[in-house]
C-alpha positions as CSV (number, residue, x, y, z in Angstrom):
1,X,0.1,0.0,-0.1
2,X,1.1,3.6,-0.6
3,X,1.3,6.1,1.8
4,X,1.4,10.0,1.5
5,X,3.0,12.4,3.9
6,X,0.5,14.9,4.3
7,X,2.9,17.9,5.0
8,X,5.3,17.3,2.4
9,X,3.3,15.2,-0.4
10,X,5.8,12.5,-0.3
11,X,4.9,9.0,-1.4
12,X,6.3,5.9,0.4
13,X,5.2,2.1,0.5
14,X,3.7,0.8,4.0
15,X,6.5,-1.4,4.5
16,X,9.2,1.1,4.7
17,X,7.0,3.9,5.9
18,X,9.2,6.4,8.2
19,X,8.9,9.8,9.1
20,X,11.5,11.5,7.0
21,X,11.4,15.2,9.0
22,X,10.8,13.7,12.6
23,X,12.8,17.2,13.7
24,X,10.4,19.4,12.0
25,X,7.1,20.8,13.4
26,X,4.0,18.8,11.8
27,X,0.5,19.5,12.8
28,X,-0.5,16.2,11.2
29,X,1.7,14.2,13.2
30,X,-0.6,13.2,16.2
31,X,-2.6,11.4,13.5
32,X,0.1,10.5,11.0
33,X,-0.1,6.9,10.1
34,X,3.5,7.1,8.5
35,X,4.7,8.6,12.0
36,X,3.0,5.7,13.9
37,X,4.4,3.1,11.7
38,X,7.9,4.3,12.0
39,X,7.7,4.6,15.7
40,X,6.5,1.0,15.9
41,X,9.5,-0.4,13.8
42,X,12.0,2.1,15.5
43,X,12.8,4.0,12.2
44,X,11.8,7.6,13.1
45,X,15.2,9.1,12.7
46,X,16.9,11.6,10.7
47,X,18.3,9.2,8.3
48,X,15.9,6.4,8.6
49,X,18.2,4.2,10.7
50,X,16.8,2.2,13.7
51,X,16.1,4.7,16.7
52,X,18.9,4.2,19.4
53,X,18.2,5.2,22.8
54,X,20.4,8.2,23.9
55,X,21.4,8.2,27.6
56,X,19.9,11.5,29.1
57,X,21.8,13.5,31.9
58,X,19.2,13.9,34.7
59,X,21.2,14.5,37.9
60,X,22.7,17.7,38.6
61,X,26.4,17.8,39.2
62,X,27.9,17.1,42.4
63,X,27.3,20.1,44.7
64,X,24.7,21.9,42.5
65,X,21.1,21.8,42.9
66,X,19.0,22.1,39.6
67,X,17.1,25.2,38.9
68,X,19.5,27.5,40.9
69,X,21.6,30.2,39.8
70,X,25.3,29.2,40.8
71,X,27.0,32.6,39.1
């Protein structure tokens, strides 16, 4: 089945569907079958490769409290 990106009017097959512009704002994203299918397959990255979990820094450096100005 062929799918069409509502924003960019790009056509792609449902087997290879993923968002080609995941960093761009898109008003259609919450209802986008292409974005959903890509998320399910782990392919919604800038270059279409599988998404890899990136480590996130959640702790403040030693001796510092988050949200406080230390200058």
